[in-house]
C-alpha positions in Angstrom: 45.5 35.6 -186.6 49.0 37.0 -187.1 52.3 36.7 -188.8 54.8 34.6 -186.7 58.1 36.5 -186.2 60.5 33.3 -185.6 60.6 29.9 -186.6 57.7 27.9 -185.6 58.6 24.4 -183.9 56.0 22.2 -184.3 56.2 18.6 -182.9 54.7 16.7 -185.9 54.9 13.4 -183.9 52.2 14.8 -181.5 50.1 15.7 -184.3 50.4 12.2 -185.7 49.7 10.5 -182.4 46.6 12.8 -181.7 45.4 12.7 -185.2 45.5 16.3 -185.4 45.4 18.4 -188.8 47.4 21.6 -189.1 46.2 24.0 -191.6 47.8 27.1 -193.1 46.7 30.0 -195.0 48.0 32.4 -197.5 48.8 35.8 -195.7 47.2 37.9 -198.7 45.0 36.8 -201.6 44.6 39.1 -204.8 41.0 39.7 -203.5 42.6 41.3 -200.2 44.5 43.9 -202.6 41.4 44.5 -204.8 39.2 45.2 -201.5 42.3 47.2 -200.3 42.6 49.4 -203.3 38.6 49.9 -203.4 38.4 50.9 -199.7 41.4 53.5 -200.4 40.2 55.1 -203.3 36.7 55.3 -201.6 38.4 57.2 -198.6 37.0 54.6 -196.4 40.4 53.8 -195.1 43.3 56.9 -194.8 46.8 55.6 -195.2 48.4 58.8 -194.1 48.1 58.0 -190.3 50.0 55.0 -190.7 52.9 56.6 -192.1 55.4 57.5 -189.2 58.1 59.2 -191.0 59.3 60.0 -194.6 63.2 59.9 -195.7 64.8 60.7 -198.7 66.6 57.5 -200.4 70.2 59.4 -199.5 69.1 58.9 -195.8 68.2 55.4 -196.0 70.6 54.6 -193.3 69.0 57.5 -190.8 65.7 55.8 -191.8 66.7 52.2 -190.4 68.5 53.7 -187.4 64.9 55.7 -186.7 63.0 52.0 -187.1 65.4 50.5 -184.6 65.2 53.1 -182.1 61.4 53.5 -182.5 60.5 49.7 -182.9 57.5 49.9 -180.8 55.7 53.3 -182.2 56.8 52.9 -185.9 53.9 52.0 -188.5 55.5 52.4 -191.8 58.4 54.5 -192.7 58.7 55.8 -196.5 61.6 56.1 -198.1 61.5 58.5 -201.1 63.6 57.0 -204.1 63.1 60.3 -205.9 64.6 62.3 -203.4 
């Protein structure tokens, strides 16, 4: 299970010819958010280790450069709009 990065190319004729079904699902449901909030509030999931770096809003271009230069190791970059 993953989020596909590009446009998926599916040969619908193959599905039709072989009487196959193509099923999709929503990435996130309301229940997922409620459960995530509960887990974070109970400190069962720690968010701080997911944050790679913080930037002030005025440095947003630097933040995007950082993301581009560190694609393999960057998890989340926070741009603080109040700074």
